C-alpha positions, 0 to 999 in steps of 0.5 A: 551471539547468534546472528540471523538474516532478517528483512531490511527496514522498508522491505515488506513481504508476505509468504502467500501460499508458500511463495514470498512476495517482497516489496523493496520500498526504497528501490520501488521494486517487487521480488517474487520467489517461487515455492522451492526458493521460498522454502529455502529462504524460510528455512534460512530465516528460521534457522539463522543460516546466513551462509546459503547462496540465496541469503548472500544474494539477498544480503548483497541486494539489500533485501536482507540484513543481519540481526540478533533477532529472529525474523517472524514470518507472516504466512498467508494461505488462502483458497480463493485469492485475487481480483484477476485482471483488474482495470482500476479505471473502472473503479469510477463506478464507485463514485456517485457523490457530487463533489463541491468546488472547494473540495475539487480545488483541494483535490487538484492541488493534492493530486498534483503535489503527489504526482510531483513528489512521486516523479521527483523524489520517488515512492519511498519518499512519498510513503514516508511523507504520508507516514509523517502526515498521519503521525502529525495529524494524530492529535487532530484526527477524529475517531471514525463515526457512522454519521451521515456528515462523516460519510458525506465528507469521505465520499465527497473527497473520493469523488473529487479526486476521481473527478479531477483525475480526468482533468490532469494531462496524465493518467492517474493510477491507483497509487496516485489516487490513493495517496492523494485521497489519504492526504486529503482526508487526513487534512480534513481530520479523517482517520484513514488506512492506506494499503497496498495489496498483492495477488500472485497469479497473474501478479498484480499490486493495487493501492486503496484507502479504507476508513473504519475498515471500509474501502473508499472509492474502490471495489469493497471486496479488495481486503478479502481478495487482495493480500495486504503487503504494506499499510500506513 
């Protein structure tokens, strides 16, 4: 039986303009391979070459495993790519809706819970927690609609997270914001998509939330300018 090197479970990747960007979710780290090394890995994955020194190194690091199935390779080629030196704190310009007290209290609880989970249990556990919540809420999630009430709830939740982020005694980054917003909206029955995207030069990763394909509380051009590497 043929055996092929493939990316391990919870290892996410994209071959962006000929260079592999790899996210090792369990170890919370990125690995970036330059073009010649990326080509070597691409050929090894396609041909099933598990003997190369590069493949052995990636197997030993846990990024690759051996499988009877050939790895499909996600290639993305774009001419204009990235959002430059993006300062996420400026994203507060996208929060114009006035939040309400009960939403702010739930936002504060959710933000503290996410920060504690990330600090004590790590990125992988937090990601799995979000996956589990979305699966558990699937039966009660309302299909997105363009009603004014639906839009108001989404905007109010995003604004509440951004507002309470100013109260906490630590800096809230895009990951905490997006995970907290995702959990808050799921608890309200709103279907969300949580994404992490990457740019290659200079390397940057950024998390955001979409509802029905529209970015919530952040730069609306993110899906076109950042290359998604993982989504929930």
